[in-house]
Phi, psi and omega in degrees: 000125177263140182233135176222148181249126177235110182056234181266003180253151178241136175254138177229128178261116181263127186244353180241152179297327179296316178297320181294319180295329181296335182260013187303320181293314178293325179295315179296319179297322178298325178298338180277346183229032183292142179301316176225155179302131184217060188305324184283347181256001176298145181303320183293337179260316187282320185299315176300325178291318178299322180288318183287328181250049180296342178287349175259094187306131182227161171217147176256120171271112183251145181241133186231147164246102189057244183260008181258126179286127184241348181199143176225121178238117179271118185235151175285135181286142175077178177092143177292325175264118182280119184247149172290146184278144179213157176221175177300345179265357180288136178229355182200140183258006181295129178284164174274126183222131179298129183297336180275348186232017191306305182300318182292323180294315179296319177298320180293321177298313180297320179295325179293338179260015185312132177083004183241153163276141183231134178247115175258120184263145174054048175260158178301135182277359176200173178103187188302315182294315179300315181298316182290323177296315180298318180295318180296320179293319179298319180292327184272358181082020178261194180206168179219135179231131177278123178272317178216147178223139179210167179232149173224162186297142177218170180233114177236078191286150172234122179085203185274170177298318182297322176294318177296314183299317181291320182280339185273332184233145174289163187304319182298319181288319177301318180296321180294317179299318180292325179294317179298317179297316181295319180297318180294321179295331178289337183278339182179192181280122184243131179227143171247118190235139173248139175293139180243146179306132182099340176289150174303133184263322185304321178301324178294317179295318179299317180296318179298313182295321180293317181294320179295319182294335180282342186263202185295330178293323176295318179294328180276343181085021182246013179285160177306320182296342181268355182229099185300320181295314181294319180297318179296314181294319181298312181296315180297318180296318181295325177293319179292319177297319179298319182295329181262003176084016184260352184277141171231145181211134179227150173207155172250127184245130179239118182052043176081001183242130178293132177244353173201139182209143184209140176259166179200165181228134178232130176219118183064232183263011181233151177227163178222134175281149180250226181284143175227142177214151178214160180277115184293344177294341180253020186303327182295344178261001181050058182297328178296317177296315180300320181291318178298321178294320177298314180296321180299318179299317178295315182296327181276307189278331182255314182282326181054051182278153178280326182206139172233127180266127180290336184059021181272166175293156177302142178060034178301128188295337180265299188291330180297332181272355179252308177263118187264349176283163183229143176250118183265127180234165178204160166260125186238132176263130186246134171267100181290160178306141177088352177268128182291156178298325179295314179296323179294317179297321179295318178297320179297314180296319180295318180291322175299316179296319179298317180292323178296318179294320179296318180294322177296316179295321180294316179300315179297320180300313182292329175296316179295317181297320179295322179294321180294327182281334185280000000 
């Protein structure tokens, strides 16, 4: 563990899972008073991933005011370019920062990276964190460059679900959604169920994993059931979220059998959708769409959240047509204090080149795969 003192704050770099586990109580408490929503950096979500993906060396840069934890930044260990740490379960790169200490925590983080280029992945491309980070860099003589920017579907509701539903879809589409639900209900017993605190959780996780494995992700080999590390981390995280009251789970059951199921995370006034799976045998009834609409009603009328992030890929063919708001994210390269402009430009050019080569390789791979399938 490395320790540095910046003004009245102290930074400690934790490099072992044992050290990270020791701060779990303070880490969880910080999640309750975070400056901005940072669901992917919550102890209950990130720690299981760090444990499951121990082969991806990580370190936590933590910021303290005496014995109170004020900031958590998950970074990849090693490398000339300091990168934020990520796993297949990562959906947001925003660090956890105490709302009472935000400017000082960001300044302490930048000072801890003195002389280095730093890459923060999947952070908000606008809003309070972006503004404060940009301001801190300007004061410290640093800079920030956006490497990639993208948007994904979000829900920023105004009013009731019925008002949202009426304003979001034209009459023909509203009628079609209701017709599909009615047709399915005519075929058998249809239920829309939400997981409640205290209910057994593992059966819900098992159903989600089984349903996902039966679909296209199972055929492609990217389902949770095909990745033991991801499945272990996912299950552990959901149990921790459930214990702190942050877990949400919805499913549609037909004749006693789940045909669509989806998890979610809620913290403060923001939520994030998790894994979703549906039975392709019922595709003509759009069970995934029906489930998202059920969840949307709960999120608007009961949760009354300010924003829900779909965590979906950009231009997702299903959720983009249901949730019309957008969440803008970016990968940002930072010139920390003490790094020369020349070194920053070189780091920027190298990272651009690396990403270009990766994209070329990915494009070639998918072309080859399509030829093999045809």
